[in-house]
MARMARBA-9888 format. One record per residue (C-alpha): x, z, y. Coordinates in steps of 0.2 Angstrom, whole numbers, padded with zeros to 4 digits, always signed. Each point is the difference from the previous one (the first is absolute). Example, Ala and Ser with C-alpha at 12.3 -4.5 7.8 and 13.67 -1.06 7.14 Angstrom:
BEGIN
+0062+0039-0022+0006-0003+0017
//
This chain:
BEGIN
+0140-0880+0128-0017+0006-0003-0003+0018-0005-0017+0005-0008-0008+0017+0000-0012+0003-0015-0015+0011-0001+0002+0014-0012-0011+0005-0015-0016+0010+0003+0008+0016-0004+0013-0002+0013-0003+0004+0019+0017-0005+0006+0006-0017+0006+0018-0006-0001+0002-0003+0019-0011+0004+0015-0001-0011+0015+0013+0009+0010+0013-0004-0014-0007-0018-0001+0005-0002+0018+0018+0006-0005+0001-0012-0015-0005-0015+0011+0015+0005+0012+0011-0002-0016-0005-0018+0000-0014+0000-0014-0017-0006+0002-0013+0012-0008-0016-0003-0010-0011+0015-0004-0014+0000-0013-0017+0002+0007-0004+0019+0002+0017+0005-0007+0001+0014+0013-0018+0006+0001+0002+0016-0010+0015+0004+0010-0010-0002+0016+0008-0016+0005-0012-0014+0004+0003-0019-0003-0001-0002+0019+0015+0012+0003+0010-0010-0012-0005-0016+0009+0005+0008+0017+0017+0004-0008+0003-0018-0004-0006-0001-0018-0012-0012-0008-0014+0005-0011-0003-0009-0017-0008+0002-0017+0010+0007-0014+0004-0016-0009+0006-0008+0016+0011+0015+0004+0008-0001-0017+0002-0019+0000+0008-0002+0018+0011+0015+0001+0019+0000-0005+0000+0020+0001-0015+0010-0006-0002+0019+0005-0011+0012-0008+0000+0019-0004-0004-0003-0018+0005-0015-0011-0013-0013-0001-0004+0003-0018-0017-0008+0000+0005-0017+0006+0005-0013-0012+0019-0002-0002-0003-0018+0002-0006+0002+0017+0018+0004+0006+0013-0012+0002+0018-0001-0006+0012+0007+0014-0014+0009+0008+0004+0018+0005-0011+0015-0004+0003+0017+0009-0009+0015-0006+0001+0017-0010+0002-0007-0017+0000+0015-0012+0011-0009-0013-0005+0011-0015-0019-0001+0003+0001-0019+0004+0014-0005-0012-0011-0015-0007-0005-0006+0017+0018+0000+0006+0006-0010-0015-0013-0013+0003+0003-0001+0018+0019-0002-0004-0003-0014-0012-0010-0008+0014+0016-0001+0011-0007+0012+0013+0011+0012+0009-0006+0018+0001+0006+0013+0012-0004+0017-0007-0002+0012+0014+0000+0015-0012+0018-0003-0005+0008-0002+0017+0017+0009-0001-0001+0018+0007+0015-0002+0011+0003+0005+0018-0001-0018+0006-0017-0003-0010-0008+0016+0007-0011-0010+0012-0006-0011-0014-0004+0013-0012-0019-0002-0005+0001+0015-0012+0006+0012+0013-0013-0006+0013-0014+0002-0013+0007+0016-0006-0001+0008+0017-0019-0004+0000-0002+0006-0018+0008+0017+0004-0010+0002+0016-0017-0004-0008+0004+0010-0016+0001+0016+0010-0016-0003+0009-0009-0004-0016+0006+0016-0007-0005+0010+0015-0017-0008+0000-0003+0005-0018+0008+0018+0000-0013+0014+0002+0013+0009+0010+0009-0001+0017+0018-0008+0000+0006+0012+0015+0000+0018+0001-0014+0007+0011-0001+0017+0008-0018+0004+0005-0012+0014+0002-0005-0003-0018+0018+0003-0006+0015-0010-0004-0001-0016-0010+0016-0004-0009+0007-0018+0001-0002-0012-0014+0015-0004-0011+0004-0018-0003+0012-0007-0013+0007-0017+0002+0008-0009-0015+0011-0014+0006+0009+0000+0017+0000-0019+0004-0008-0007+0015-0017+0005-0005+0005+0017-0005+0010+0003+0016-0015-0005+0010-0012+0011-0010+0012+0015+0004-0001-0004+0018-0019-0001+0001-0003+0015-0012+0012+0011+0011-0008-0006+0016-0017+0006-0007+0008+0017-0003+0003+0000-0019+0014+0008-0010+0009-0015-0008+0011-0001-0015+0008-0016-0006+0008-0006-0017+0011-0015-0002+0014-0005-0012+0010-0007+0014+0011+0013+0008+0003-0012+0015-0017+0004+0007+0002+0019+0000+0006+0001+0018-0014-0012+0006-0013+0011-0009+0007+0016+0008+0001-0008+0018-0019-0003-0001-0003+0019-0004-0003-0001-0018+0008+0009-0015+0010-0011-0012-0002+0005-0018+0012-0008-0013+0005+0000-0018+0019+0000-0004+0007-0015-0009-0010-0014+0007+0006-0018-0003+0004-0010+0015+0005-0018+0002+0008-0007+0016-0005-0017-0006-0018+0004-0001-0002-0005+0019-0007+0017+0004-0013+0000-0013-0002+0014-0014+0006-0004-0017-0005+0005-0018+0005+0018-0004+0007+0008-0016-0012+0009-0012+0008+0017+0003-0002-0003+0019-0018-0005-0002-0004+0017-0010+0008+0010+0014-0009-0010+0013-0017+0002-0009+0001+0019+0000+0005+0001+0019-0013-0012+0005-0013+0010-0010+0005+0016+0008-0001-0007+0018-0016-0010-0003-0009+0016-0006+0004+0008+0016-0005-0015+0011-0017-0005+0008+0005-0018+0001+0012-0012-0009+0004-0017+0006+0010-0011-0012+0010-0015+0005+0013-0002-0014+0002-0018-0006+0014-0009-0009+0001-0019+0003-0005-0011-0015-0006+0015-0010-0015+0011-0003-0001+0015+0013+0008+0016-0008-0013+0013-0005+0004+0015+0010-0016+0010+0000-0007+0003-0017-0018+0004-0005+0005+0018-0004+0007+0002+0017-0016-0007+0008-0011+0012-0011+0011+0015+0007-0002-0005+0018-0012+0009+0011-0018-0007+0001-0002-0009+0016+0018-0007+0000+0003-0018+0003+0012-0013-0007+0003-0016+0009+0009-0013-0012+0008-0014+0010+0008-0007-0016-0017-0003-0008+0002-0019-0001+0015+0002-0011-0007+0012-0012+0000+0016+0011+0011+0015+0002-0014+0011-0006-0005-0001-0018-0019+0000+0004+0001-0012+0015-0012-0015-0001+0005-0015+0011-0012-0003+0015-0011+0015-0006-0003+0018+0006-0003+0012-0015-0002+0019-0001+0008+0010-0015-0003+0018-0001-0004+0001+0019+0016-0010+0005-0004-0016+0009+0012-0015-0005+0001-0015+0012+0008-0015-0008+0003-0012+0014+0015-0011+0004-0009-0011+0013-0001+0011+0015+0008-0013+0011-0015-0011-0003-0011+0015+0008+0010-0002+0016+0000-0019+0002+0003-0002+0018+0017+0009+0001+0004-0004-0018-0001-0018+0004+0009+0001+0016+0015+0009-0009-0001-0012-0015+0000-0015+0012+0015+0007+0010+0010+0002-0016-0003-0018-0005+0005-0006+0018+0016+0009-0002+0003-0007-0017-0004-0018+0006+0012+0001+0015+0014-0001-0012-0008-0014-0010-0006-0012+0013+0012-0011+0008+0001-0006+0018-0012-0015-0004-0013+0012-0007+0003-0005-0018+0004+0012-0015+0018+0001-0004+0003+0011-0015+0018+0005-0001+0003+0008-0017+0016+0007+0007-0009+0012+0011-0003+0016-0010-0017+0003+0007-0007-0018-0003+0008+0000-0018-0007+0017-0004-0018-0004+0006-0001-0017-0008-0009+0002-0017+0001-0018-0005+0008-0015+0008+0002-0018-0007-0008+0006-0016+0013+0014-0002-0002+0019+0001+0012+0005+0014-0003+0019+0005+0011+0011-0011-0013+0014+0001-0014-0013-0006+0012-0005-0014+0003+0018-0005-0019+0005+0001-0005-0015-0011+0015+0002-0011+0007-0017+0003+0019-0002-0005
//
């Protein structure tokens, strides 16, 4: 089998696999072709890929000759006709945003592995792209907030007096939120955390943060660890609690998202207007609508002295380690998909393979994809 690695769009600095992971992929029995300059923005040269045993080709040749194609983002700008029936595409798909593309590629007979719907089970942890990228997003979000905040994060005692520590409110205690807690605490901030999932309470407390909660949250054991839509009554209580805690905070980092739906609004414009001038909001859910009512995706705006950073692509800002983690996740996934001869063997009886496969033989397979796209 030949595996092709595609160069990403101009706004993306990551690459699906660095030379180190390419060498591992070759040990699994696959030949590798890399599009020219695919890793350049992740500081991986074509020479390094050649040393790892890959070949370098133009994009058209990579697509034409590869049985398996790897990319961070789906190849939306390429003509669907350039892909072959039976070919396998492996990338983050974002099925809501790219619904039309996914339908066209399905009708073409291409198999699509959607890295953003890998089941969140213990066995699949080493393959979980969202967790890896969430770790980076949480880390970078705190650094971005600290660089914008006109105050120190830690408490300082000096001849000029005592500086109080900053107060950080984190909305959502998934992987990104937990990483944000850890970094904010290391920088010396006082951290409070809100999440509708009571299961994360102990993790939050173990990191030294205070867990704030509203009674009556809906939880769904079948949601795979994700948050679920809440009742209107709960939302009203939640809105008041978040407003009260936000007004007392210097920094808010929002991470709450519901798969297949617009991100829930947690910070309303009235809350922003009531916050202290100089405060900072970092909205990691910006690309799916934002948790802050005033967020603008990929923009930093200031409202009444409050800086709102709408940014969901922090992993692209740290492309070396992000690409390494991304590639390692793919390698761990491919290990259960590549047979001893180095060919793809998609066993739909395997819960991870079935859960990750968006389309196969012109059929929608993943139940999460079917649910998101409302396919019966």
